[in-house]
C-alpha positions as a Markdown table, in Angstrom:
| # | Residue | x | y | z |
|---|---|---|---|---|
| 1 | Met | -32.9 | 11.9 | -3.1 |
| 2 | Ala | -30.6 | 9.0 | -2.7 |
| 3 | Trp | -30.0 | 8.9 | -6.5 |
| 4 | Val | -29.2 | 12.6 | -6.6 |
| 5 | Phe | -26.6 | 12.1 | -3.8 |
| 6 | Leu | -25.1 | 9.1 | -5.8 |
| 7 | Leu | -25.0 | 11.2 | -9.0 |
| 8 | Ile | -23.2 | 14.1 | -7.1 |
| 9 | Ala | -20.8 | 11.5 | -5.5 |
| 10 | Gly | -20.0 | 10.0 | -8.9 |
| 11 | Leu | -19.4 | 13.4 | -10.5 |
| 12 | Thr | -17.1 | 14.5 | -7.7 |
| 13 | Glu | -14.9 | 11.6 | -8.7 |
| 14 | Leu | -14.1 | 13.6 | -11.9 |
| 15 | Val | -12.7 | 16.4 | -9.8 |
| 16 | Trp | -10.6 | 14.4 | -7.3 |
| 17 | Ala | -9.2 | 12.0 | -9.9 |
| 18 | Thr | -8.3 | 14.9 | -12.2 |
| 19 | Ala | -6.8 | 16.8 | -9.4 |
| 20 | Leu | -4.7 | 13.8 | -8.3 |
| 21 | Lys | -3.5 | 13.5 | -11.9 |
| 22 | Gln | -2.4 | 17.1 | -11.7 |
| 23 | Ser | -0.8 | 16.6 | -8.3 |
| 24 | Asp | 2.1 | 14.7 | -10.0 |
| 25 | Gly | 2.3 | 11.9 | -7.4 |
| 26 | Leu | 1.1 | 14.1 | -4.5 |
| 27 | Thr | 4.1 | 16.4 | -5.0 |
| 28 | Arg | 2.2 | 19.6 | -5.9 |
| 29 | Leu | 0.3 | 21.1 | -2.9 |
| 30 | Trp | -2.9 | 22.6 | -4.3 |
| 31 | Pro | -3.9 | 19.8 | -6.7 |
| 32 | Thr | -3.1 | 17.3 | -3.8 |
| 33 | Val | -5.3 | 19.3 | -1.3 |
| 34 | Ile | -8.1 | 19.6 | -3.8 |
| 35 | Gly | -7.9 | 15.9 | -4.8 |
| 36 | Leu | -7.9 | 14.6 | -1.3 |
| 37 | Ser | -10.5 | 17.0 | 0.0 |
| 38 | Val | -12.9 | 16.3 | -2.8 |
| 39 | Ala | -12.3 | 12.5 | -2.4 |
| 40 | Leu | -13.4 | 12.8 | 1.1 |
| 41 | Leu | -16.5 | 14.8 | 0.1 |
| 42 | Ser | -17.3 | 12.2 | -2.6 |
| 43 | Val | -17.3 | 9.4 | 0.1 |
| 44 | Ile | -19.4 | 11.5 | 2.5 |
| 45 | Val | -22.0 | 12.1 | -0.3 |
| 46 | Leu | -21.9 | 8.4 | -1.3 |
| 47 | Ser | -22.6 | 7.5 | 2.3 |
| 48 | Leu | -25.8 | 9.6 | 2.2 |
| 49 | Ser | -27.0 | 7.6 | -0.7 |
| 50 | Leu | -26.3 | 4.4 | 1.2 |
| 51 | Arg | -29.0 | 5.4 | 3.8 |
| 52 | Thr | -31.6 | 4.0 | 1.4 |
| 53 | Leu | -29.9 | 2.3 | -1.6 |
| 54 | Pro | -28.3 | -1.2 | -1.4 |
| 55 | Val | -24.6 | -1.0 | -1.1 |
| 56 | Gly | -23.9 | -3.2 | -4.1 |
| 57 | Thr | -26.1 | -1.1 | -6.4 |
| 58 | Ala | -24.9 | 2.2 | -5.0 |
| 59 | Tyr | -21.2 | 1.4 | -5.2 |
| 60 | Ala | -21.4 | -0.1 | -8.7 |
| 61 | Val | -23.2 | 3.0 | -9.9 |
| 62 | Phe | -20.7 | 5.2 | -8.1 |
| 63 | Val | -17.7 | 3.5 | -9.5 |
| 64 | Gly | -19.3 | 3.3 | -13.0 |
| 65 | Leu | -20.1 | 7.0 | -13.2 |
| 66 | Gly | -16.7 | 7.9 | -11.9 |
| 67 | Ala | -14.9 | 5.5 | -14.4 |
| 68 | Leu | -16.9 | 6.8 | -17.3 |
| 69 | Gly | -16.5 | 10.4 | -16.4 |
| 70 | Val | -12.8 | 10.2 | -15.7 |
| 71 | Ala | -12.2 | 8.3 | -19.0 |
| 72 | Leu | -14.0 | 11.0 | -20.9 |
| 73 | Val | -12.0 | 13.7 | -19.1 |
| 74 | Gly | -8.9 | 11.8 | -20.0 |
| 75 | Met | -9.9 | 11.8 | -23.6 |
| 76 | Val | -10.8 | 15.5 | -23.8 |
| 77 | Ala | -8.3 | 17.0 | -21.5 |
| 78 | Phe | -5.3 | 14.7 | -21.7 |
| 79 | Gly | -5.5 | 13.4 | -25.2 |
| 80 | Glu | -6.1 | 9.8 | -24.2 |
| 81 | Ser | -7.3 | 7.3 | -26.8 |
| 82 | Ala | -10.9 | 7.6 | -28.0 |
| 83 | Ser | -10.9 | 4.5 | -30.0 |
| 84 | Pro | -14.2 | 2.9 | -31.1 |
| 85 | Ala | -13.5 | -0.1 | -28.9 |
| 86 | Arg | -12.8 | 2.1 | -25.9 |
| 87 | Leu | -16.0 | 4.1 | -26.5 |
| 88 | Ala | -18.0 | 0.9 | -26.9 |
| 89 | Phe | -16.8 | -0.5 | -23.6 |
| 90 | Leu | -17.6 | 2.9 | -21.9 |
| 91 | Gly | -21.0 | 2.6 | -23.4 |
| 92 | Leu | -21.4 | -0.8 | -21.7 |
| 93 | Ile | -20.7 | 1.0 | -18.4 |
| 94 | Val | -23.6 | 3.3 | -19.1 |
| 95 | Val | -25.9 | 0.4 | -19.9 |
| 96 | Gly | -24.9 | -1.2 | -16.6 |
| 97 | Val | -25.5 | 1.9 | -14.6 |
| 98 | Ile | -28.9 | 2.5 | -16.3 |
| 99 | Gly | -29.8 | -1.2 | -15.8 |
| 100 | Leu | -29.0 | -1.1 | -12.1 |
| 101 | Gln | -31.1 | 2.1 | -11.7 |
| 102 | Val | -34.0 | 0.4 | -13.5 |
| 103 | Leu | -33.8 | -2.7 | -11.4 |
| 104 | Glu | -33.6 | -0.7 | -8.2 |
| 105 | Gly | -36.7 | 1.3 | -9.1 |
| 106 | Ser | -38.8 | -1.8 | -9.7 |
């Protein structure tokens, strides 16, 4: 169950980071409220995964999933660069996240 909580926490990063982008520097009310609320929810769900997972592994996976997801949202929704080099480095994040999960499972 800890890995499910960690996945949910990582996915909520997509929501709060995107909402904060839309908040225009915390000057727009609803994107700011959504961003800050979901950020709090994200940390709460992360804390649930920390009941059983090591903090180093959990936090690395949390940040890795968030970084990967937000970068993909940036490419799709905001027209950010999807260069081969950028995609390759994002792929390395995926390899790291999978590697940490495999090591934790053994």
